[in-house]
BAVEX-667384 format. One line per 8 residues: their letters; for each residue x, y, z of C-alpha. Coordinates in Angstrom, 2 decimals, always signed. Layout:
N
a	X:Y:Z  ...
END
This chain:
85
xxxxxxxx	-9.43:-3.01:-8.62  -9.67:-5.88:-5.63  -9.72:-4.85:-2.20  -8.59:-1.53:-1.63  -8.16:-1.28:+2.24  -6.57:-3.33:+4.77  -6.27:-3.35:+8.75  -3.84:-4.59:+10.74
xxxxxxxx	-5.23:-8.13:+11.98  -3.65:-7.96:+15.56  -5.83:-5.14:+16.84  -3.48:-2.23:+15.57  -4.79:+0.84:+13.95  -2.48:+0.34:+10.97  -4.35:+1.04:+7.71  -2.88:+0.50:+4.19
xxxxxxxx	-5.11:+1.16:+0.95  -5.20:+2.00:-2.79  -6.95:+4.91:-4.17  -7.01:+6.47:-7.62  -5.84:+10.29:-7.63  -7.77:+12.82:-9.74  -5.50:+11.97:-13.14  -6.53:+8.36:-12.52
xxxxxxxx	-3.15:+7.16:-11.10  -2.95:+4.51:-8.56  -1.76:+5.42:-5.00  -1.06:+3.61:-1.64  -1.78:+5.23:+1.52  -0.24:+4.02:+4.83  -1.85:+5.49:+8.15  -0.26:+4.45:+11.57
xxxxxxxx	-3.43:+5.72:+13.17  -1.38:+8.31:+15.39  +1.19:+10.27:+13.62  +2.27:+9.02:+10.36  +0.37:+9.23:+6.92  +2.29:+8.28:+4.06  +1.31:+8.32:+0.25  +2.92:+6.83:-2.90
xxxxxxxx	+2.26:+6.68:-6.48  +2.68:+3.67:-8.57  +4.83:+4.59:-11.29  +3.87:+1.84:-13.85  +0.65:+0.64:-15.34  -0.38:-2.49:-13.61  -2.05:-4.99:-16.07  -3.25:-7.07:-12.77
xxxxxxxx	-3.77:-4.96:-9.70  -4.24:-8.24:-7.98  -0.64:-8.35:-7.49  -0.98:-4.88:-5.86  -3.85:-5.57:-3.49  -1.95:-8.93:-2.61  +1.09:-7.15:-1.65  -0.79:-4.68:+0.60
xxxxxxxx	-2.65:-7.62:+2.28  +0.31:-9.46:+2.91  +2.30:-6.32:+4.39  -0.67:-5.31:+6.75  -0.65:-8.72:+8.52  +3.13:-8.19:+9.57  +3.66:-6.46:+12.80  +6.21:-4.24:+10.94
xxxxxxxx	+4.22:-3.03:+8.16  +6.37:-0.69:+6.47  +9.42:-2.89:+6.05  +7.28:-5.75:+4.95  +5.43:-3.32:+2.20  +8.50:-2.33:+0.68  +9.83:-6.11:+0.62  +6.42:-7.18:-0.97
xxxxxxxx	+6.56:-4.31:-3.68  +10.01:-5.30:-4.64  +9.26:-9.08:-4.87  +6.57:-8.23:-7.16  +9.13:-5.37:-8.89  +6.19:-2.68:-8.52  +7.70:+0.73:-8.51  +6.37:+3.54:-6.36
xxxxx	+7.45:+7.32:-5.90  +6.53:+9.27:-2.56  +3.87:+11.77:-2.74  +3.88:+12.83:+0.92  +6.22:+11.75:+3.56
END
């Protein structure tokens, strides 16, 4: 797996990260540092996790991280499902 954690470069507390759960599935973690922590499971096996890492990196660099994350995942056809909301 490539880089697994990304922070907003503009000084915000937004965090996006990748992790493997107990069964080995890849999960995306979003934390705004104040009230929201969201977790999604990637629902497909990725031959190249670099695509996912790149999507998170680009999304974390935006001011509106969540809409950017959804757009980046859609652009790369990476399917996710919510684990926690």
